[in-house]
N, C-alpha and C positions, 0 to 999 in steps of 0.2 A: 558708375565709373568715374574716377577722378578727372578733373578738367585737364590736367597735364597729360594723362593717358589718352584722352580724346584728341588732343592736339597732335600727338605722335601718330595716332591712327590715321588722321587726316593727311598728314605728310606722306606716310607710307603708301596711302592709296592714291596719291596724286591730287587730292582735293584741298591741300593746304593753300591758302591765299596769303598775300601780303598783309591784308587786313587782319588775319588771324595773328600774325606775328606782332603787328603794331598794337593789338589789344593787350599784349603782355607788358606794355608800358615802357619799352626801351626808348631811350631818348633819340630823337632824330635831329640832325643838323645838316647844313648844306655840304654835299660831297665835294663841291668845287673848292672848299676851303682846305682840303687835305692836300699836302704836297706830294708830287711825284706819283700820282695814281694812274698807271697806264693800262690797267685792266679792271675798270670799275663799272658798276651799273650807271646808267645815264643820270646826270644831275636832275633832281626832282623826284627820284625814286629813293625813298628813305630807308634803304636796306643795302647791304653788301652781299653779293651772291657768291656762293661756293657750290661746288658739284660733289655729289656722292655717286660713285660709279662702281656698282657691284652686281653680281649675278643674283637676281631674285627668282630666276627660273632656271631649269636645267640641272645638270649633274652637280654643279658647284653651289647651288642654292642652299644645300645642307650646311655649308660653312659661311657663305658670303652674306646671306640675309641678315645675320646677326651683326655683321660689321656695319651694314647700313643703319641698323638700330642703334649701335654704339655711337656712330657719328651724329645721329639725330638727337640722342640723349645729351651729348656734350653741347651741341648747339642750343638746345632748349635751356640747359643750365646757364650757359653764357648769356643768352638773351634775357633770361630772368634776372640776371645780375647787372644788366645795363648794356650788353652787347660788346662790341669791339670798337674802340675809338669813338664811342657814342652812337654807333649804328647797330641795329639788329642784323643778325645773319639770316639770309634767306637761302635755304638749301634747295638745290635743283637735283632731284633724285632721278637717276637713269639706271635701267636694267641692261647689263651686258649679256644676259641670256645664256651664259656659259659658252658663248660663241666668241672665242678669243681673237681670231684673226680678222673678223669683219665687223661684228657688232660693237666690240669695245672701241676700235678706232672711230667708227661712225659716231658713237655717242660722245667720245672724247672731243671730236671736232665740233660737234654741236655745242657742247659745254663751253669750249674755248672761243669759238668763232661767233656763235649766235647768242648764247646766254651771257657771254663776257664775264665768266666767273673769275674770281681772283685766285682761287686755289681749287684743286680737286683732291678729294680723299677717296682712294679706290684701288681696285684690282686685287686679286688673290694670286692667280697662277702667274708664273714668270712669262708664259706665252702671252697673256693679256698685257702684262707690263711692257714687254718688249715690243708688242704690236702698237702700243700708244706712244712709246718713248719718242719716236721721230716727230710726232705731232707736237708734243710738249717742247721739244727743242726748237722746232721750226717756228712755233707761235709764241715761244717764250712763256709757256705756262708753268705751273708748279704743281707737281703730283706728290702727295704724301702716300707712301706705300707701306701698309701695316703688317706685312706677313714675313716670316722667316723665309730666306731664299738662298740660292746657291752661290751668291757672290759673283765675282768676275764681271762686275759692272759698277760704274759710278758716273752719274750724269748730274750736271749742275742744275737740271730741271726736275730732279727727283730727290725727295727726302725719304730715306730708308729707315723706318722706325721698327722694323722686325729684326730678327737676329741674323747675323752672318754665320757661315759654317764654323768659324773658330769660337763662336759664342754658343753654339748649340750642338752640332754633330761631333766635332772633335773632342769636346769635354766628355760627351757621352761615351765615345770610344775609349777614351782614357780610363773612365771609371770601370767599364766592363772588362777591359783587359788587365786591370789591376786587381789586387787581392780583394778589395772591398766589393767588387762586382763579380767575383768568381774566377778571375784570371782566364777569361774565355778567349779562345784563339781562332775559332772557325766561324766566320761570319757569312751569312747569306744575305745578298742585297736584292730587294724587290721594290719596284716602283711602278708608276704609270708612265706612259711613254710621251714625255715632253721635256722641256728644257731643265726644269728644276731637278727631277729625280736623276736624270742622266749625268748632269754636271755634279750634283751633290755626291752621287755614287762614285764618280771619277775621283773626287777629292777624298772620299772615305777610303777607297781602295789604296790610293797612294799613301795615306796616313797610316792605315793598318799595316802596310808593308814596312813603314818606318818603325812600327811598334813590334815587329816580329810576329804579327798575326797574319791570317790569310783569308782570302775570299774564296769560298768553296762553290759559289753559284751566284748568278745575277740574271734576273728575269724582269720583264716589263709587260704590263697589261695595257690595253687601250683605255683611254679616259672614259669613265662610266661603266667599264666592264664589271660584270657580277660573277662570272664563272671562273673560279680560281682552282679548279680541280687539278689541272696539269701542273700549275705552278706549285701548289702545296705538295703534290706527289714528288716533284723535283726536290723540294726542301727536305722531305723525309729521307729521300735516297742520298742526299748530300752529307748526312750525318753532321749537320751544322750544330754549333753550340748556341747560336743566337741569330735572330733575324733583324736586320736593319730595314725598316719600312719607310719609304718615301711616297707611299700611296696617298693620293688626295681625293677629297670629295666622297660621294656615296659608294665608290668602289670599295671603301673600307668595310661596308656592310657585308659584301660578298666575301671579302678576304678573311675576316675574322670568323664568319660563319663556316667557311670551309676548313679553316684551321681546327675549329671545334669538332666539326663533323669527322675529321680524320684523326682525332685524338691528340692533337698538338696543343697542349696546355702550357701555361707559363712555367710550371715546374719542370717541363721536359725541354721545350725550346722557347725561351722568352722572346717576345717581340719588343724592340724599342722603336717607337714611331716618332717621326718628326712632324707629322701633320694630323695627329689625332689628339684633340683636346676635349674638354668637358662638353662642348657643344655637339661634337660628333658622337660622343658616347651616349647621348640621349637616344640615338637611333640604333644602338647596339645592345644586345642582351648582356646583362652583367655576368652571366655564367660563361660567356664566350670571351670576355676581355679581362676578367679579374686576374690580377697578378702580373699582367703585362705592363710595359713601361712607355712613357712618353718623355721626350726631351724638349724642354721649353725654357723660357725665362720668367714665366708667370704661371701660377695656378690659383684657382679660386680659393683654395684652402690656405693661402698665405695669411699669416696672423700679424696684421699691422692695421693701425687706425684708418689709413687711407683706403685700404682694400675692404675693410669691413663696411665703411661708408658706401663704397662703390657697389659692392654686392647687394647691400640693402636697397640702394637707389634703383639698381637694375631690376631687382625682383619686384619692387613696389610698382615700377612702371610696366613691366612686361609679364609678370606672373611669377608665383613662387616655384613653378616648374622650370623656369628659365635659368640658365647657368652662364657664368662668364668663363672666358678662357684667354689664352695668350694673344691671339690676333684681335679678339674683342677689346682687350685692355689696350692694345696698341692703337686700335682704331679710335678709341675714346681719348687716349692721351694725346694723340697727334693733333687733334683739333685744338687742344689747349696750348700745345707748342706753337702752332700757327698764330693763335691769339696773342701769346706773349711776344712773339717775334714782331707781329704787326704793331703792337703797342710800343715796343722798344724802337722800332723804325719810325713810328709816327705816320705810317703810310701802309697802304695795301699793295704798293708797287712790288712786283715779283722780285726784282733784283735787290731792292732794299730789305724786303722780308727775308730773303735767303741769306743775305749778309748778316742780318740781325740774329738769325737762328744760332749762329756760332757763339754769340755773346750773351744769350739769355742765362739767367741763374739756373743752377741745378733744380730740377722740378720734382716735387714729391708726387709720384704717380702711384696708382694702386700696387704696382710691382715693386715699389720702393723708389729711391732717388735715381733719376736718370739725367743724362746730359748728352748733348750733341757733339760729335767730332766734326769741326768745321772743315777739316781737310777732305774727308770722304763723304760727309753728310749722312753718316750712319750714327747709331746710338751706342753709347756705352751701356752694357747690360750685365746682369748676373745670370749665370747658368743655373738651372734647376732641373733635377731629374725626379720624376714622379712615378709611383707604382699605383696602378688602378685598384681602387677599393671596391667592395661589393655594392656600394651606393653610387658608383660611377663618378666618384670624386677621386682625388689623388693624395696619396701619402707621399710627402716630399722626403726622399731618401738621401738626397745629396744636393748641396748648392755650393757655388763658388764662394770663396772667402771674401771676394771683393768684386768690383766692376771688372769686366773683361773688355778691353779696348777692341773696337771693330777692326777686322782685317778682311776686306772684301776679296783679297787674293791670297788665301792662306797657302795654296800649293806652291807659291813662289819661294817658300822656304824649303821646299823639298829638293833634294839633289837633282840637278839637270833641268831645272825650270827657271825662267826669269820673266819679268815684265818691268820695263824701265822707262816708259814714256808717260807724260802727263799732258792735260789740256785744261786750260782755264783754272789751274790750281787743283783740279780734281784728278785723282789717279785713274788712268784709263788703260785699256789694252787687253789682250788675250794671252793666255799662257802659251809660251813657245818652247818646245823641247829642244835642248841643246846637247 
């Protein structure tokens, strides 16, 4: 096994030591010489600590384990190239255990208060992100969040590197309701029962109404649920043209299995999913998912030099059976964004790094060129729609002509809704019906 792979295995198992990192030859200098470092490892420890907080066990492990791996891969690359500001990065890996309301906050507090990390890369579900947000604001930590989400939030202590609804869900609805996507009008909304699916489906419902389409049903399963007989029966009876799925985690296994069992194939009622990527498809039978769709901003099948290099590196490290996907790409890219911001700031100080993020040059990520919107701390991204192939990869059937600016509050453009207050220069607020 290559030495680089052994190093990653040791980190993943919790056996990685500071000595292992220093063996990589990263230059060490006195931390005290760096200006404005209010969340640093103690002087004398020749590494800067960051946290990786993802579920490695439980219902979300199917998705989140690979995000941990992506963060570790980026850290290893950066360390091999000399680290950040001359320091190797020491990752502190914690398992949220798919327990969003208790374990994620407990591990976040440990990382910020005990380990004194300068940044945390983590979370998948909006429930886990919202559970840790108050801690990051209270302790002035910095969380890089890599997953598409429902919007309706901007915090100065969170950097949102996943897509907002106007970069993912709304362009997908545009395509399917237009001629290119079949001019479909009857949508069935299905998700698991927590913040993201309910808020995303609220936005989708309002947007579909503005397009002259309709929602013919809306159902929610519990997180981790595998029995979808009643929900799929309801879908069949609704005479829906298409299913918009915001199901997360391993519940997708039960959902697609039941669709196939009841004879719902892509040519009859296609599914467009917002949380099923190449990584989740590894646990699904090709016969059950072929022809269905996913809406993202990145697919492994993208044909550009940066992505080819990323996929090759990923599979060389973790095995040829491993795949990349949208959240994996974001989890990898956001470590580099933090590195660039720290170098621009000349500091690991949270406030200085945050300010620098808005001024770093456009970055060539595997998904293509990306940049940060300093007003909302979200990313400019391209929309891409993929159709699942028989090899569990995606044929890209549509992509936006250019970047789509992030809009965390897209429903504010709908008639009868507004949000008009800000805090610390970051848009804040909840939709208010008027």
